[in-house]
Structures are given as structure tokens and as C-alpha cells.
N, C-alpha and C positions, 0 to 999 in steps of 0.2 A: 753624938747627935741624937736627940730624942725624936723618934719617928712616930710617936703618938701625938695626935692633934690635941691642942688645948681647947678649952671651951669656946674661946674667941674664934679659933680657927674652924671649929665645927659650926659655929654660927655663921661664919663667912661662907662655908661650903653650902649650908642650907639656903643662904641668900642667893648664891649663884644658881643653885638648882631651881629655886622659885623663879628667878629671872628668866632662865632658859625655858622653863615650862610655859611661861606667860608670853615671852617676846620672840622666841625662835619660831619663825614661820614654818609650819608643817611642810609646805611645798619644798623648802630648802633642805630640811632634815631628811625628807623622803628621797630627794635626789642624791644626797650623800650616802644614804643607806643602800641605794640601788647602784651606786657607782656611776651615776650619770654625770655628764660634763656640766660644770657650773659656768654660766655665762659671766661676762663682765658685769652686767646689771645685777646678777645674783650676789657677787662679791661686794659690789658697792652698797647694795641694800643692807647686807649683814654688817658691813663696816659702819654704816650710818647708824644702825640700831645700837651697836656697841658704843659708838662715839657719843651718842645722846646720853647714854648712861654714864659715860666717863670711864669706860672699861676697854676702850680700843687699844690703848698703849699701856698695858700693865707694867711693862719694863721701863717706862719713862718716869723721871721724877715729876712731882706735881708742879714744880715751877715751869716745866715745859708743856704742861697740859696732860700729863700722864696720870695713871692711877697711883703711882708710887708704892706699889705692892712690894712686900718682901718676898724672899725666895719661896717660902712655903705657900703664900697666897697665890703666887703665880703658878706654882705646881698644882694647887687645888683647882684653880680656874681652868687651866689647860686640860686637866684630867676630866673635869665635869663637861667641858666643851665636847670632847671626843665621845664621852658616854652618851651625850644627847644627840650625837650625829650632827653637830653644828659645822658649817663650813669653816675651814681653817682660816686664820687671820694671815693674809699674805705678808711675807716677811720683808719685802724689799725696802719699802720706805720705813716701816715701823721697827723692825728688828735689826736691820742692817745699816741703812743710811742714817736713821734718826740718832742712834748712839754715836756715830762718827761726828755728825754735826754738833751734837751736844758737847763732845769732848774737844774737837779740833776746829769747828766752824767759827766764822766770824759772828759777831752779834747780829749783823745785818742778815746773814744767811739763816741764822737761827730764827730770827723774828719773821722772816719771809717764808721759809720752806717748812718749818715744823708745823705751824697751824694748817698749812695746805695739805700736809700728809694726813693730819687728823680729820679734816673736813672733806677729804676726797677730791680736792681741786687738782691734785697731782697724783698720777699713777706712775710709780717708779719701776724701772727694770735695771738689771745689773750688767754692766759692760766690763767684764773681767776677761773671760776666756777668749782666745783667738785660735785660728788654725795654727798649730805648732806651739801654742802657749796656753795650756790648760792648767794642769797641776803645777807646771813650771811657769808661774806668772811673771817671774823676772825676765822672761824672754819676750814680753809684749813688744810688738813692733808698730802698733798704731801711734802715729806721731802727732804732736801738738807744737807748732812753731809759733813763737811770739811775734806779733805784728802790731806794734803800738798798743792799742787798748783792747786787743782781742787775740785769740789763738786761732790758727788754721789747723784743723784736725783732718788727717787722712789715715785710712786703714780699715780694718774689719774686726768685728766681734762675732762670736758664735755661741750657740747654746744659750741664747738670751731668753730666759723663761718669761712667757706671757708678754714679750716685747711688742706683740701686735696690738696690745691694748694701751701701751704706755705712751705718755706724753713727755716723760723725762727719763734720762738715763744717767747713772753715775758711772764714770769710766776711769780706768787706769790708762794713762797715755804716756808715751816717752817724750820727755822734754829735754833730755841730754843723753849723749852717748859717751860722756866722759866717766872714767872710774868704773866701779862695779856696776853691773846691770841694775841692781836694786837702787842705786843712788841717782838714777836718771828718770825715775817714774814720778808722775804727778797725778792728782786726783781731781777730775773735772766733773762739773754738773752741766749736762747738755740737754737743750730743748730738742725733743724728737721731731718737732715740726720745722726745724731749721732746714733751709735749702741745702741739698747735697746728701741727705740721709735717706737710705733705702732699706726697707725691712723685707726679708724674704723668709717665709715659714719653712720649717723642717718637719716633715711628717714622721712621727715616731712609729715604732713597731706596733704600738697599740692602736694606731690609726689616727692619733690626735696631733694637731699642730701646736704642741705645747711650747716648743722652743723655736728660735729664729736665728737667722744670720742678720747682722746689721752692718751696713756699709757706710763709710764716711768719705765724701769726696769734696775736699776744700770747704769743710764746714766751719763757719765763723762762730766762735764761742767767746763771750765777753770775759775779760780777765777777772772780773769780780766773781766769776763762777769757779775759780780755783779754790779748793778747800785747803786751808792751812798754807804751807810754804811750797814753792816750786821745788821739785825734785825730792820732796819728803813724802810722797804718796805711798811708798812701800810701808812706812810706819802705820799709816791710816788703814791701808789694805789689810795688814796683819790684825789690827784691832777689829776690823769688821769681820774677818774670817773666823775669829774665835767665837763671835756671836752667832755666825752662820752655822758653824760646826756643832755648837751646842743645840741649835734649833733643828738641825738635820737628824739628830739622835731620835727625836720624835717619840718621847716616852708616852705621851698621851695616845698617839696613833698606835703604838705597840700594844698598850693596854686594851684599846678598843678592838684591835685585831685579834688579840689573844682571847678576849671574851667571845668574839664571833666564832673563832675556831672551836672553842669549847662547846658552843651552842650547836655547831655542826656535828661535832664528835658525839654529842649526846643524842642526836636525832637517830631515829630508827632507820637502819639501812634496808636495802632490798633483801638482804639475808636474814633480816629480823634482829640482828645483833648490833647495837651501837658501836661505833669505832672506839669510844672511850673504854670499852671492855677489852679491847685488844692491848695486851701488856706492852708490846713494842710501841704502839702509837701513843698510849698513855704516858710512857716513859719519856717520849720526845716532848710532849706537852709539858711534863713536869720540869724537864731541863730548861725549857724556854721560860717557864714561870720563875724559876730560881734566878736565871740570868737577868730577867727583867726586873725583879725585885732589887738585885744588886745594882743594876744600872740606874734605877730610880733614885737610890741613895746617892750615887755619884752625881747624878744630875742636880740634886739639891745642893750639893757642895759647890759645884761649878757655878750654878745660878747665884748662890750666895756670894761668891767672889765678885761676880759681875755687878750684883746689887750694891756691893761695897765700893764700887768704882774701880775694881781691878779687872784687868783683861786676862782671863785664864789662858794658860799656855798649853803645856802637854796634857793637862787634864781634859781640855776640850777635845784634843785629838783622840784620847782614849775613848771618850764618850761617843765621838763620831764613829769610830771603828765599831765599837760594840753595839751601838744603837742601830747602825745600818745592817750589821750581820743579823741581829735579832729580828728586825722588821722583814728582811728578806727570807729568813727561815720561817717566820709566821706565814708569809705569802706562799711559800713553797708548800708548806704543810696544809694550808687551807686549800690550795689548788689540788693537792692530792686527795684531800678529804671529800671534795665535791664530786670526785670520780668523773663520769662521762660528761657532766655538765661543764667541765673545765675545757671542753673542746673549743677550737677556734670559733669566734663569734663575729657577727657583723657589728663593727664599731659604731655604725650609724644608729644602732639600737640604744646606745647610751647617750645620744644627743637629745637636747631639749626639744620636745614636740614631735619626736619620732613616732611613726606608726608601727615600727618594728618593735618587738618585745624580745628580750633575752629569754632563752629556753631554760626551764628548770626553776627551782625555788628561788625566792628573793635573795637568800644569802649567797647563792652561787653566781648572781648576775655580774658582780665585779671581780670575781676571783682571778680570772685570767688577765683582765685589764690591769689590776693592781700588781700582779706578779710580773708582768712584762714591763710596766712603767717603773716599778721600783728596783729593777736591775741597775738603774743609774745611781742609786743611793750611795753605793760604795765608790763612785767615781767623782761626782760633783762636790764642790766645796773643798777640793783637794783630795785626791784618791787615797784609799786606805793604805796603799803602799807608801805614799808620801807621809801620811800621818805616823806610820811606824818609824820612819826615819826621824821625824820631829821628836818623837818620844825617846828614841835612842840617844839623840844629841842632848836633849834637855835633862834626862834623868840618868842615863848610863854614862853620859859625857864621853861618848865614843868619837 
């Protein structure tokens, strides 16, 4: 693989940079830099700006309204986005559900839901994990019983990211108890405004209600909201998870985090000596940079497979493991580098419109919040322990 950009790719990079310089609202980039909480309106505004340009769904084919970028163009775009401190593109509709509908959904589902994902009419959340069924998704107990032209759904989902904003949720539900557990799972699209749905926030250690519990009590779901075939949802779930795990690796976020870490390390300390001059600290940064370069190459390979219509298997698990380890190490080293400014903070200081201000320099404001929040990276999307098992089975044939 040639890792040098062609003239066309360099021109595309320059185009992305110019677009971000002109169209990215400084209010949003400033909030990202300071680690402040982005509101629903913030995300919707940025999505709308990207959609107007035709760049919201870089991973979608043009026939579905996407940009139709190849793997390198997507890599360039994501890298420039993080360098510009742009809000991340929320993955639930665009990077998770969208590819599933394009591959397995009916024509009616594609024509109805895909445009609504792009124009912001629908905000999707993911209904996979349950109490007792997280990384072991085959153990899902939420049931969907067929009753004429609809299903009756009962059960509970948990760790539903940004579910408090969503009007739609894609769910794994159990439609049969016959055979292996994986053989009785179906993939349903459910309106969050349906009677019988209750959302309860979970406050995380960083003080934010980022995730939720979702309860289903005799919720009626039209049969036409079934994706693909009944009891074949496990196939669709695995396809979605390979896209999610690739996204979790977060190469762009890791690059931005590493640059921020270097900036902190070069800053003059109270002792008068920058941290970068400490051989032990400099060596840890160097190891991180080498690992990140190798991961970036792997990311291009995996994204290339996805762009060619293939669902990466063990490779996406490798990328998920290494990517989360690198991002957590960057967070830990950054928190160490900011010293006393990494002490516990008032989470309200990171909220929109707060009168409280985080103590210390700008680069220290989000160090602890990111460190605490990103401890989850090695768990969601299938824990790293589960990913190692997948790799062993697929490659070592154990």
C-alpha cells in the first residue's frame, strides 16, 4: 500500500481544509477544544452544514445520497475534521444503521429512512446491550411476539448512547427460542414515541448523562419495520458491529489527542523544563506515535474492505483493540502531563452557558473528563476480551 498521497488526494485535502476554515462555526470548534458538552442542536447544526455540502455520509455510495469516497478520502476527511476540532459525526444512523439498510433493508425502508438520516428528520440510537447481555449479545432477552401486522415488544436495553435525544431506535429482539440463541434474534426499527417506551438516564463518572436505560412495555411495532428476515438479525448485527468497531478505533481522535499531548509536553513547566525533555516521558510519546502510525495503516486496509462491499472480520477486532488502547494511553499520559490541573472538576463547568470555568490552561480543561469517559472504549462495541476471542477463532482456528 502506497502511503504517500497523490496530487488528487492532496487537492482533496486542501478542499476539506478550506471548507472547514470557512464553514465550521468557531463556537462549535471552541466547545470541542475546551471539552464542553455539545447539545443536540450543536450536533444537528453541524450535520446540516455537512449534508448541504454532500459530505455528511462519506461512507455511503452516491446512489444512496452519500459522498462515495474511497478509503483514503475518508481517512483524509476524518483526519482534517479532528485537526480542526470539528464535532464528531454521530455514528448511529450514518455509520451503523445506514450500511445495514443499504445491504439488507427493503427498497421501501431504504427510500424512507436513508434520506431522513441525512436530512436530520430522524435521530437514531442503538438498542443492543441489555442487563446481562452486553458483549454476549446472543443472550438478549427483549422479546418481540408477532401479532397479525405488528410485533409486541417487551424488555429493556441499557447503555443507550444519547438515547435521550433519539426519536428512533434500532433493536435486537428475540423472536424465537428454538435452536441456538443466535438463530432466534431479529432486527427491528422502533419509533421512540411509541406508547410503552420509557427512557431513564444513567449519570456517568464524568457527571454527564451520555447513556440511558430504555424500557419496552407492550410496545407495538409494525411488521414492515423488520429489517431483512425474521430470526436472521444476528447476521445483520455482526455486519453492523464490524462498522462500529472500526469507528471506535478513532484514528482521527487519536491523532488529535497525540498532537495536544505533544503541545502540553513542549510547554514550559513550573520547573522551567518542558516535559518533552524528560527521556522517559519522551519515550512514551514516541511509542504511542509508532503504534498510531501502524494503526492508521491497518485502518486504511479495513476501510478499504468496507468500501469494496466486504464486512471486515478479525481485522476490525484488531483495530478496535489497538485503537482503544492507544486512545486510553493518550488520555492517561495527557492527564499526567497537566499535573495538578487534572484534579477533580465541577462537571457543570463544561456545560453550555455555564458561569463556572475550569481551572488551568485551556488544554487542561477536558483532560480528566476525557480520561474518565474513555475508560469505556475497551468495553463497548464488544469488550476487548471478546475481540481477542474472535481473533483467535478466525485466525488461529482454535
